[in-house]
C-alpha positions in Angstrom: -1.2 23.3 -4.8 0.0 21.5 -1.6 -2.9 18.6 -2.0 -0.2 15.7 -1.3 -2.1 13.5 -3.7 1.0 12.7 -5.5 2.8 11.4 -2.4 -0.5 9.7 -1.4 -0.4 7.5 -4.4 3.4 7.1 -5.1 3.9 3.0 -4.8 7.4 3.5 -3.7 7.2 6.3 -0.9 9.6 8.6 -3.2 7.5 11.6 -3.1 7.2 13.2 0.1 5.8 16.8 1.2 7.7 18.6 3.8 7.0 21.2 6.4 10.2 23.1 7.2 10.8 25.5 10.0 12.9 28.2 10.0 15.8 26.5 11.8 15.8 24.0 9.2 15.4 26.4 6.5 18.4 28.1 7.6 20.5 24.8 7.4 19.2 23.5 3.9 21.1 23.3 0.9 21.8 26.7 -1.0 19.0 27.5 -3.7 16.8 24.7 -2.6 13.1 26.1 -3.8 10.3 26.0 -1.2 6.9 28.2 -1.1 4.9 29.4 1.9 3.0 26.5 3.6 -0.9 26.8 3.5 -3.0 25.4 6.1 -3.9 26.0 10.1 -1.0 26.1 12.0 1.6 26.5 9.1 1.9 30.0 9.4 5.9 29.9 10.0 6.5 27.0 7.8 7.7 26.4 4.2 6.5 23.4 2.0 8.4 21.4 -0.6 7.7 18.5 -2.3 10.8 16.4 -2.6 11.4 13.4 -5.1 14.2 10.9 -4.7 15.6 10.5 -7.9 17.7 7.3 -7.2 14.5 5.5 -5.8 12.0 6.7 -8.4 10.7 4.2 -10.9 9.3 6.7 -12.9 5.9 4.7 -13.0 3.8 8.3 -13.5 1.2 7.3 -10.9 1.8 10.9 -9.6 1.4 12.4 -12.8 -2.2 10.5 -13.6 -3.8 11.6 -10.3 -2.3 15.3 -10.2 -5.4 17.5 -10.2 -3.4 21.0 -10.5 -4.0 23.1 -13.8 -1.3 22.9 -16.6 1.6 25.1 -15.5 1.5 23.7 -11.8 0.6 20.1 -12.4 3.8 17.4 -12.3 5.3 16.7 -15.5 7.9 13.8 -16.1 10.8 14.7 -18.1 14.6 12.9 -18.4 16.6 13.8 -15.5 20.4 15.4 -16.4 23.3 14.3 -14.2 23.5 18.0 -13.0 20.0 18.2 -12.0 20.3 14.5 -10.6 23.0 15.5 -8.0 21.1 18.8 -6.9 18.0 16.7 -6.1 19.9 13.9 -4.4 21.5 16.6 -2.3 18.1 18.1 -1.5 16.4 14.5 -1.0 19.4 13.7 1.6 18.8 16.9 3.6 14.9 16.5 3.6 14.5 12.8 3.9 17.2 12.7 7.2 17.4 16.1 8.5 13.8 17.6 8.4 11.2 16.2 10.8 8.0 15.0 9.8 5.4 17.4 11.2 2.1 15.2 11.1 0.7 16.2 14.6 -0.1 19.8 13.3 -2.7 18.7 10.9 -3.5 15.2 12.3 -3.8 12.4 9.8 -7.5 12.1 9.3 -7.2 13.6 5.5 -5.3 12.8 2.7 -3.0 15.6 2.8 -2.5 15.2 6.3 -1.6 12.1 6.3 1.3 12.7 3.8 3.1 14.6 6.2 3.6 11.3 8.2 7.0 9.5 7.5 6.2 6.2 5.2 7.5 3.5 7.5 7.4 1.5 4.3 9.7 2.7 1.4 11.8 2.0 -1.6 10.6 -1.5 -1.9 11.2 -3.8 -5.1 7.6 -4.0 -6.1 7.2 -3.4 -9.7 6.7 0.2 -11.0 3.1 1.3 -10.7 2.2 -1.6 -8.3 -1.5 -1.5 -7.1 -0.8 -2.9 -3.8 2.0 -0.8 -2.2 0.2 2.5 -1.9 -2.0 0.8 0.7 0.5 -0.7 2.7 2.7 2.4 2.6 -0.6 4.3 3.8 -1.4 1.8 6.7 2.4 2.3 8.0 2.0 6.3 8.0 -1.3 5.9 10.1 -0.2 3.1 12.6 3.6 2.1 11.9 5.1 3.1 14.8 3.2 0.2 16.8 2.2 -2.0 14.0 3.0 -5.9 14.2 2.8 -7.4 10.7 2.1 -11.0 9.6 2.7 -11.3 5.9 1.6 -14.2 3.9 3.3 -15.7 1.1 3.0 -13.7 -2.2 4.4 -10.4 -3.7 3.6 -8.4 -0.5 6.3 -11.1 1.2 8.7 -10.8 -1.4 9.0 -7.0 -1.9 8.4 -6.7 2.0 11.4 -9.3 3.2 14.0 -8.8 0.1 16.7 -9.9 2.5 19.2 -8.9 3.6 17.3 -5.3 3.2 13.6 -4.4 4.0 11.4 -1.5 3.1 10.0 -1.5 6.3 12.0 1.3 8.4 11.6 3.3 11.6 10.9 6.9 12.7 13.0 9.3 14.4 12.3 7.6 17.8 13.4 4.3 16.3 9.9 2.8 16.3 8.3 1.1 13.2 6.5 -2.0 12.0 7.7 -5.6 13.2 7.3 -7.6 10.4 7.3 -11.3 10.0 6.3 -13.6 6.9 4.7 -17.1 7.2 3.2 -19.2 4.5 0.1 -19.3 2.3 -1.8 -21.5 4.5 -1.3 -20.5 8.1 -0.8 -16.6 7.8 -4.1 -15.8 9.7 -3.2 -18.2 12.4 0.4 -16.8 12.3 -0.9 -13.3 13.1 -3.3 -14.3 15.5 -0.7 -16.2 17.5 1.0 -12.7 17.6 -2.4 -10.9 19.0 -2.6 -13.6 21.7 1.1 -13.1 23.0 0.8 -9.5 23.0 -2.5 -9.7 24.9 -1.2 -12.1 27.4 1.6 -9.7 28.2 -0.6 -6.7 28.3 -3.2 -8.3 30.8 -0.1 -9.4 33.0 1.0 -5.7 32.9 -2.8 -4.8 34.0 -2.4 -7.3 36.9 0.8 -6.0 38.2 -0.4 -2.4 38.1 -3.5 -3.2 40.2 -1.0 -5.1 42.5 1.4 -2.4 43.0 -0.7 0.6 43.0 -0.3 1.4 46.9 3.2 0.9 46.6 4.3 3.5 44.1 4.0 7.3 43.8 0.2 8.6 43.9 1.0 10.2 40.7 2.1 7.1 38.8 -0.9 5.2 40.7 -3.2 7.5 39.0 -1.5 6.8 35.4 -2.0 2.9 36.3 -5.7 3.5 36.6 -6.1 5.8 33.6 -3.9 3.1 31.4 -6.0 0.4 32.4 -9.2 2.1 31.6 -7.7 3.2 27.8 -5.9 -0.2 27.6 -7.3 -0.6 23.9 -6.6 3.0 22.8 -3.4 3.2 20.6 -3.1 7.1 20.6 -3.8 7.2 24.4 -1.6 4.5 25.3 1.1 6.0 23.4 0.4 9.3 25.5 0.4 7.6 28.7 3.4 5.5 27.8 5.5 8.8 27.7 4.3 9.8 31.0 4.7 6.3 32.9 8.0 5.5 31.8 9.9 8.3 33.5 8.1 7.5 36.4 8.4 4.0 36.5 12.1 4.7 36.2 12.2 6.4 39.6 10.4 3.4 41.6 12.7 0.7 43.3 9.9 -1.9 43.7 10.3 -5.3 42.1 7.0 -4.8 40.5 7.4 -1.5 39.0 10.7 -2.8 37.7 8.7 -5.9 35.9 6.4 -3.6 34.3 9.4 -1.2 33.3 11.1 -4.4 31.5 7.7 -4.9 29.5 7.2 -1.1 28.6 7.2 -1.8 25.1 3.6 -3.2 25.5 2.3 -0.3 27.4 1.3 1.1 24.0 -1.6 -1.0 22.3 -0.2 -2.7 19.4 -1.9 -2.7 16.1 -1.8 -6.2 15.0 -2.1 -6.9 11.1 -2.5 -9.9 8.5 -1.2 -8.8 5.0 -1.4 -11.0 2.0 -3.1 -11.2 -1.3 -6.3 -13.0 -2.7 -4.4 -16.4 -3.3 -4.0 -16.4 0.4 -7.1 -14.7 1.5 -9.8 -16.4 -0.8 -7.8 -19.8 -1.4 -5.0 -21.6 0.3 -5.3 -19.6 3.7 -9.2 -19.0 3.7 -10.0 -21.4 6.7 -7.4 -19.7 8.6 -8.4 -16.5 8.0 -12.3 -17.4 8.6 -11.2 -18.9 12.0 -9.3 -15.8 13.2 -12.4 -13.5 12.0 -14.7 -15.3 13.8 -12.5 -15.2 17.0 -14.0 -11.6 17.7 -10.6 -10.6 18.8 -9.1 -7.2 17.8 -7.3 -8.1 14.6 -7.0 -6.4 11.3 -6.5 -7.9 8.1 -5.5 -6.3 4.8 -6.6 -8.1 1.5 -4.5 -6.9 -1.6 -6.6 -8.3 -3.9 -5.2 -8.4 -7.4 -7.8 -11.3 -8.4 -5.0 -13.4 -9.8 -1.8 -15.5 -8.1 0.4 -12.5 -9.1 3.8 -13.7 -7.6 3.8 -17.2 -8.6 2.9 -16.6 -12.5 -0.7 -15.5 -12.9 -2.8 -18.3 -11.7 -6.3 -17.8 -11.6 -7.6 -17.7 -7.9 -11.3 -17.8 -6.5 -10.9 -13.9 -6.8 -10.5 -14.3 -10.5 -13.6 -12.9 -12.2 -15.8 -14.7 -15.1 -14.2 -14.4 -18.4 -10.5 -13.2 -17.2 -7.6 -15.4 -18.5 -5.0 -16.8 -16.5 -3.0 -19.8 -15.9 -5.5 -22.8 -15.3 -8.2 -20.4 -17.0 -6.5 -20.3 -20.4 -10.0 -20.0 -22.1 -11.3 -17.3 -19.4 -12.5 -18.4 -15.9 -15.9 -20.0 -16.5 -17.5 -19.0 -12.6 -18.1 -15.9 -10.7 -15.7 -14.2 -8.3 -15.8 -15.2 -4.7 -17.5 -12.6 -2.5 -15.1 -12.1 0.3 -16.8 -9.1 1.8 -20.2 -10.4 1.6 -19.2 -13.7 3.3 -17.5 -11.8 6.2 -20.5 -9.5 6.6 -22.6 -12.4 7.5 -20.9 -12.7 10.8 -22.5 -9.4 12.0 -19.5 -8.4 14.4 -16.6 -8.0 11.7 -15.8 -4.3 10.2 -15.5 -5.2 6.5 -14.5 -2.8 3.7 -14.0 -2.8 -0.1 -11.9 0.2 -1.1 -10.1 1.4 -4.0 -7.5 4.3 -3.7 -8.0 5.6 -7.1 -11.8 5.5 -7.0 -12.0 7.5 -3.6 -8.8 8.2 -1.7 -10.7 9.7 1.2 -12.9 6.6 1.5 -10.0 4.3 1.3 -8.4 6.7 4.3 -11.5 6.6 6.2 -11.8 2.7 6.1 -8.6 2.1 7.0 -8.7 4.5 10.1 -12.2 2.9 11.2 -11.1 -0.7 10.9 -8.0 0.0 13.1 -10.1 1.7 15.6 -13.0 -1.2 15.4 -12.7 -2.9 18.8 -13.1 -6.6 17.1 -11.9 -8.1 13.7 -11.8 -6.1 10.7 -11.0 -7.0 7.3 -10.0 -4.7 4.5 -10.0 -5.6 0.6 -8.1 -3.5 -1.7 -8.6 -3.6 -5.3 -4.8 -3.6 -6.4 -4.1 -3.3 -10.4 -1.2 -5.7 -11.4 1.2 -6.3 -14.1 -0.4 -9.4 -14.9 -3.9 -7.6 -15.7 -2.1 -6.1 -18.9 -3.2 -2.7 -18.7 -3.2 -1.3 -22.1 -2.2 1.9 -20.6 0.5 0.7 -18.7 0.8 0.8 -14.8 1.3 3.9 -14.5 -2.5 4.6 -14.9 -3.3 2.0 -12.2 -5.0 4.7 -10.3 -7.1 5.3 -13.1 -8.1 1.7 -13.3 -9.0 1.6 -10.0 -11.3 4.5 -10.4 -13.0 3.1 -13.6 -13.5 -0.5 -12.0 -15.6 1.5 -9.3 -17.7 3.8 -11.7 -18.4 0.9 -14.1 -19.6 -1.2 -11.0 -16.9 -4.0 -11.6 -15.6 -3.0 -8.0 -18.0 -1.4 -5.6 -16.6 0.2 -2.4 -18.4 0.1 0.8 -17.9 0.2 4.6 -19.9 -2.4 7.0 -19.5 -1.1 10.4 -21.4 -3.0 13.1 -21.3 -0.3 15.7 -23.8 1.4 13.5 -26.3 -1.6 14.1 -26.1 -0.8 17.6 -27.6 2.5 17.0 -30.1 1.3 15.1 -28.5 2.3 11.8 -27.6 0.1 8.7 -24.2 -1.0 9.3 -23.4 -1.1 5.5 -22.7 2.2 3.7 -22.1 1.9 -0.2 -19.6 4.5 -1.0 -20.2 4.0 -4.8 -22.5 5.9 -7.0 -24.9 3.8 -9.5 -22.6 2.3 -11.9 -22.2 3.3 -15.6 -23.3 -0.5 -16.7 -23.0 0.8 -20.4 -19.2 1.3 -19.9 -18.5 -1.8 -18.5 -17.4 -4.1 -21.4 -15.4 -0.9 -22.4 -13.7 -1.3 -19.0 -12.9 -4.9 -19.4 -11.3 -4.1 -22.9 -8.7 -2.1 -21.2 -7.0 -5.2 -20.0 -5.2 -7.8 -21.6 -6.5 -10.3 -19.5 -9.9 -10.1 -21.0 -8.8 -9.0 -24.5 -6.8 -12.1 -24.9 -9.9 -14.2 -24.8 -11.8 -12.1 -26.9 -8.9 -12.6 -29.8 -8.7 -16.0 -29.5 -12.4 -17.2 -28.7 -14.7 -14.3 -29.8 -17.9 -16.1 -29.4 -17.1 -17.9 -25.7 -15.7 -14.3 -24.8 -18.9 -12.5 -25.4 -20.8 -15.4 -23.2 -18.1 -15.1 -20.4 -18.2 -11.0 -20.5 -21.9 -11.1 -20.5 -21.8 -13.3 -17.3 -19.0 -11.1 -16.0 -21.7 -8.1 -16.2 -24.6 -10.4 -14.9 -22.5 -11.2 -11.9 -21.2 -7.5 -11.1 -25.2 -6.4 -11.4 -26.1 -9.2 -9.0 -23.1 -8.2 -6.4 -24.4 -4.6 -6.6 -27.9 -5.5 -6.1 -27.2 -7.4 -3.4 -25.1 -4.7 -1.6 -27.9 -2.2 -2.6 -30.7 -4.3 -1.0 -28.4 -4.7 2.0 -27.9 -1.1 2.4 -31.7 -0.2 1.9 -32.4 -2.5 5.3 -34.2 -0.7 8.1 -32.2 -1.3 11.2 -34.5 1.0 13.4 -36.0 -0.6 16.3 -39.5 0.3 18.0 -39.7 1.6 21.4 
């Protein structure tokens, strides 16, 4: 049905939709099935969803979210050697020889975003991982100009499984620049990257001003336009492609100096990645410092509510009643609310997202955060094998959906720019929770039912506390979202 949702949620980027033109179809493997592409600008294109059989982990996330009716929906079945060889040929051709036509539709929708090449692919993350779909999506949106500082944790392990890496490049050789730091200093590490890049770009602006009268008029005009749009990623990419060829024709020393720094003509998208162990606990002081800087950096917190990579210890993100190492009788206190804390600054873009709950909201929040001219933090609900989902990790998207529906994980966006217009900056993107289904949701995960089995009376107390905490959090957000920000003339 060409919705591309299966590709959107695929944790390992093995499912990809392709738009194939006539020339590419003519060179395609014999018998490769396609259908006519549906959409504006797709008139002369064929559509194909391709799965890489050697990279698929068989998690089932794609089947779980497929909205198509029976007969058109995705099904999973064992693959025989003959079909595998055939699909390997199709995969090799499509993944390596067909262009990613993401500019026709744009990346503002779930469907459109998936026509972009994932610049994070085939990682060693667990099958059905709740974290990697978010990372993959961010690289599809901004990967060609991203710089990533990655905290210690699952995301640093599957992100840098030396000597290979899941981060890759587009057809122009552009892709995320990635480096890993420690738990305690990752935010500062990424902030250093921002400061270094910003210093070089300000130097370019200064040189442009100094040599404007020495270069060709067309180039001088582009210098002015570049300085006016210095913090616009898409615009500076467009201007870079015009400026560099003209710089190559110049002979002046200052023009040559700008040419040497050409990679910095494009506004970099600076990101800090990490889990709740980093963001809520060990690295929180640095994260708070960087958020308070007011500078244009982006933070993605992959919230599994537990130290996933180091063996499942409780973190400040772990909710009351959840069982983890160092909380074997259930965590006795409330989960830290990183979103609410960040909102108190008033100048930070804050979002809580859950891909399974609302695919469009997750996409919108990520795009808004990156475009925000200041610090942003996105807290993404990420089911993990440490949760012990009774239906398996293939249902991680369902778990995300239910977590939001029952009030366990409200989704929201806090955009300070709205306050400047007299509007409330907080937008609750969740409906009123189904509190009557809350305990039923908890019982879908072994991190909660283990406590129920061993200490039923104690579990009852902590589950009630968990529910009360969730209601308090929801009511707090609801009150904030109802505040009047309009000003009298």
